[in-house]
N, C-alpha and C positions, 0 to 999 in steps of 0.2 A: 592672642598672646604675642605673636610676632610683631603686631602693630605696636604694642606697649614697649617691647624691647627696642624696636626701631626708633620710637619716639624718645626713649631714654637715651639712646645712643646719639640721636640728633641733638638733643638738649645738651649732652655732655660735650659734643664737638663745638656747639655754639658758645658754651661757657668757656671753653678753652680759648676761643677767639677773643672773647671779652677780656679775659685775663691777660692775653698777649698784648692787646691794645693798651691796657693799663701799664704793663711792663714797658711798652714802647713810649710811654709818656702821656697817654690820654688822661683827661681829668675824670673825676667821679661823675660830674654832670654830663660829660660826653657819652659815657657808656650806660648811664642809669636807665634810660628809656629802653634800650635793647635788653638790659637785664630784666626790667619789669615785664616785658613781653615774654621773655624766655621763662620766667618764673610764674607766669599766670597759671593758676590752679595747681601750683606745686608748693608743698609745704617747705618751711625753712629746713626741716630735718632732711627732706629729699635733696635739697640743694647741698647740704653738708655731705650727704652720701656721695653725690657726684664729685664734690671736692676731694673726698677720700679716694675715689676711683682715679682721679687725675694724679694724685700723689703716688698711688700704687703704680701708675704708668711711668712714674719718674719725674713728674713736674716738681720743681723745688717748692718747699713750703713757703719761702719768702714771696714767691709769685702769687700763691693763693692768698697770702696775707694782704696783698694789694686790693683784693676783692672785698675785704671786710667792710669798709665804709659803704660801698655800694650795696652790699648784702643787707646791712643793717638799715640803710636809708629806705630800701624798698619794703622791708618787713616791719619797720618801726611803728607802723600804724597799729600793730598789735600791742605796743607798750602800754596803751591806755587800758587794754584788757587785763593787764596784770593787776590793776586796781579795781576795775569795774566788773570783772567776771571771775572773781576768785572762787566762786562756788563751783565753777566748772573745772578747777584745777585740783590736782591731788593734794590732800592735806597730810601733814606729818606731825607726829607727836613732838612735844617740846623736847629739845635736846638732840633730836635727829639732825644729822649734818645738813640736810637740805633746809630744814626749818631754821637752823642757825644762819646759814648763808642768806636766806631770804630776809631774816631780821636785820642782818647787816645791810643788805641792799636798801631796805626801807630807811635805815638811818643815813645811808649815803645820800639818798634822794632828799631827805630833810636837810642835811648839811648843805647840799648844793643849793636848795631853794631858799633857805632861811639865813645862811651865813656866807654864801658866795654870790649868787645871782643878784640878790637884792642890793648888795653893796657895789657890785659890778655896775649895775644900771645907775645907781646914785652917783657913783664916781664918774661915770661916763658923761653925766649931765652937768655936774658941778665942779669936778676936779677937787673935791673936798678931801683934805689929807686924812681926816678921821675915817672917811669911807674907804680910802686906800689902805689904811692900816687894818681895818676890819676885813677887807677883802683878802689881804695878805694872811691874816690869822685864820680865815676860813680855808684857804688853800693849804696852809701849814697843817691844819687839823686833818685835811684829806690825806696826808701822808700815812695815816693809820690804815689806809686801804691795803697797804703792803701785806699785812698778815692775812687778809682775806684772799689775796692772790696767792700767797705762799701756800695756804692750806689747799687751795684748788690745785696748784701745780704739783705739790708733793704728796697729796693724799688722794685726790680724785683722779688725776691724770694717770697714775700708774695702773689703776684698775681698768680704766678705759683702754689702755694699751694692751692689757691682758686679754681683752675681748677684741683685739685687732682694730680698735678705733684709734688711729694714730694721727691722722691729719688734723681733726678739730683741736686736740690738745696742743699741738705744735703751733697752729695758727693763733689760738687764744693766748698762749704763753708769749708769743711774739708781740701781740697787741698789749698785753699786760706790761711788758717791758717798755713799750712805747709810751704808755701812760706814766710809768715811773719816771722815765727820762724827761718827758715833757713837763711834768710837775716840778721836777728839780730845776729845769731851765727857767720856768715861769717864776719860781720863787727867787731865783738869782737875779732876775730882771728888776725886782723891786729895789735892789741896792744901787741901781744905776742913777746917775744924776738926772738923766733925761730918758724917758721911756721910748722904746721904738714905736713908730707910727702904728704898727699892727698889734701892739701890746694887748689891748682890750679884745680885739677880734680873735687873737690867738687863745685867750682864756676861754672865750665862747666856744671856739672849735674844740678845745681840750675837754670842756664840760660835756659837749655832745659825745665825744669818744667814750668818756666814763659812763654816760647813760646808755650808750649802745652796748657796752660790755655787760651791763646789767641785763639788758634785753637778751643778749646771746646766752648768758648763763641760764636765765629763767625760761626762755622760750625755745632754746635749742639743746643746751647741755643737759639740764635736769630731766626733761621729758625723755631724752635719749638713754638715761642711765637708771632712772628710778626703779624700773622693773627688771633691769639687767643685773644690777649688783645684788648679791645675796645678802641676807640679814647679817651673816657673819662678817662680810666685807664692810657693811655699813658700821658694824660694831667696832671693827678695827679702826676705821676712819674716825669715828666719834672719840675713841679713847686717845688717839694720837693728836686730836685737834688742840687740846689744851696745851700740849708741849710747844706748838708753834704760836698759839695765841689767837685772840679774836680781835675784830675791828669794830670800834664804836659801841660795843655792848660789853658789859662786864658780868652781869648776873646770868650766866649760862648754867641751867640745871642739867644734870646728867640725864641722858636718855634712859627711860625706864627699862627698855628691852636689854640694854647693855648691862643692867644690874641684875638680871635674872640668872638663876643657876643654869648650868648646862642642861639639866633635866627639864626645867621649866621652859627653857628656850626651845628644846627639841620638840616639846608638845606644841609650842606656838608656831614653830617653823620646821616643817618636816624635811626641808632641804638642808638642814644644818650639818649633813654629813660631810660637807666640804671642809677640809682641814684649813684652819686659819693660817694664812701665809706668815704673818708676823710671829705667831706662837711657835710654828714649826721652825722658823729661822733662829729664834733665841733658845732653841733646845728644850721645848716643852715636853718632848719625848723623853722619858726617863733614861738617865745615863748614870753610870758610876763615876761621879766626879772626883772620887778619891784615888782613882787609878793613876799611876805615874805615866807620863809621856816623856820618852827619852828625846833629848836634843843633842846637838853636837857638843854642847858643854853643859851637862847636868840634866836633871829631870824635874818636872813640875806637874801638878795636878791640873785638871781643867779649871777648877775653881781659882787656883793661883794664877793661871795664865790670863783668865778673864779679868781678874782684879788688877794684875800688873798692867795689862793693856789699857784699862780704863783709868789707871793712875797716871800714866805718862801724859805730861801736859801738852799734848798735840792731838789733832784729829787725824785718824788714819782710816782710809776706806780702801778695801780690796775688791778689784774687779777681775773676775775669772777670765780664763783664756777665751770663753764664749762671749765676752764683752757684757756680761751681766753682773750686777753688784751682788757680792757674796757676803760681805761683812763690813762693819764699821765699828769703831770704838765709841764708847758712851761715857767719856770723861766729863769732868766739870767745866773744862775750858773748851767750849764749842765755838767754832767760827762760822760754819754753815749749817743750815737745817739738815738733819739726817733722820727723818721719821722712819719707822720700821717698814713702811709701805714701799720703800725704794729697793728692798731686798728682792732680787730676782728681776729687777728692772734693767732694760737695756741702758747702758751708760750714756748713749747719745740722747736718750729721752730725759736724762737727769739734768740737762743743761738747756739754757734758752736757745731757740733756733739760730740766733745770730752767731753763736759760738760753737754749734754742733760740728761744723766742718773742721774747726781747730782741734777739738777733742778727738775726733776720728783720726786726724792726721797724727796726733801725738801717740795714740794707741797703736796705730799701724807702724810708726817708726820704732816704737819699743818692741813690738812683736817681731818685726823683721830683723832687728839687731842693728838697724841704722843708728839708733841711739840707745843709751842705757838709762838716761834720765833727762828730764826737761824741767826747768825752773821758771817760776814767775813770782813777781812781788807787786802788790797793789795796796793803795790806800783805801781803807774802809772806815769812814768816820774817824774816830780817834785811834783806830788800830792800823798797824802796818803788817799786812798779812803776806807770809811767805808760803807759796804753794809749790810742791815738788812732786813730780811723777817719776816712778822707778819701774823698770822692767824686773819682774820676779821670775827667776829661773831655778830649776833644780840643779843638782851637781853635774848632770850631763849636759846642761845648757838648754834643756827644753823649757819653752815659755809657759809659765803657769798663770800669769796674769799681770795686772798693773796695780801698783800701790800708790795711792795719793796721800801725801803727808802735808797737813796744813797747820800753821802756827802763827799766832800773833807775836811778832818779834820786836815790837816797839819797846817793851821793857828791856830787851837785850841790847838794842841799839843805843839805849840811854845809859848803859853802864859806863862808869868811869873809875879810874884808879884800880885798887885791888881790895878784895876781901878774902883773907886766908882763914883756914880752919881755926887757928888760934884766936882769931878775932871774935869768935863766938863764945869764948870761955868767959 
């Protein structure tokens, strides 16, 4: 037993050295052979567990992220097994979240093979503008991958974090964002009069990264969580999936298990005693919603409060003093994805790794009293989004939490002249 522990400790120290070399500027090729030797007879999941241990020790997630390309390069020999050894992998009923993710991955692979790579190779040989246009359209179609990543980040990752699996979600989210940014950059290059010399090679490198993410999901993430998540958690994920949307597939049938009655489900899954996080959050426990709640100016019932907050044309999210999401409005004008699975989630895990340190600093400044609010404004497609953070305190000044208020203010910035009440007569 001590030999196993020592070997694991040795491998972890060696892994740390490889990551440090990458951080200091070494290339993937320069460290790949050392990583291959280190990972011999070690599964991808075990490597991921070592990465988690390094994060627990305090290593920045961004440093671990540098290892991703090496990690996938060494293990990508298993990618062929995704197609040739399906009988050895767990099967899921149609509509189960894993089944839907896998369907999307097969469609992503088809898109890459039939609408991107074929035109990439043709254009590289002939410089035919028709192939260039088809290549552009294929990459443009790939933008649909965003919903695939959003469902993973907002529905799968929160439950992984509940089981203290925090490093893999943060690393994968960081790579997801790299893929999004690189795709945006590549599409912009098509508008240039002259392409950069590395244009076609950059596209090839980008496609490798997309395929590697498929590998990471199917050979690392899914095996890690399929038996870990309860049926009730998978049901919550399945129900919330449609709100975010799917990628490349439209005919998604509901998962049969999610349609069973509570009694039927209890017979099928004896572990259903776990209280559903989302249902608890939205108040599935019976309450007297007609009781008046007194405010500084007037009284309202819980039903009225909920309706008013959901009517206000802004997104509001409240993070408690413990830095966990406690509430968000569910109005018609939504700016960011807010699935019920984020309730109870650490606020730092609700943001991409590259912006986590900013979020943590904002919350700390509000909590300490250094600031009472912080404002940002960004362009998001056709929208001009105004994001504001406020410290929420009681009358004695005690910090209760942070309120995030988000609104598309483009319609407001475009107002001109005046419109008075009498103008509506």
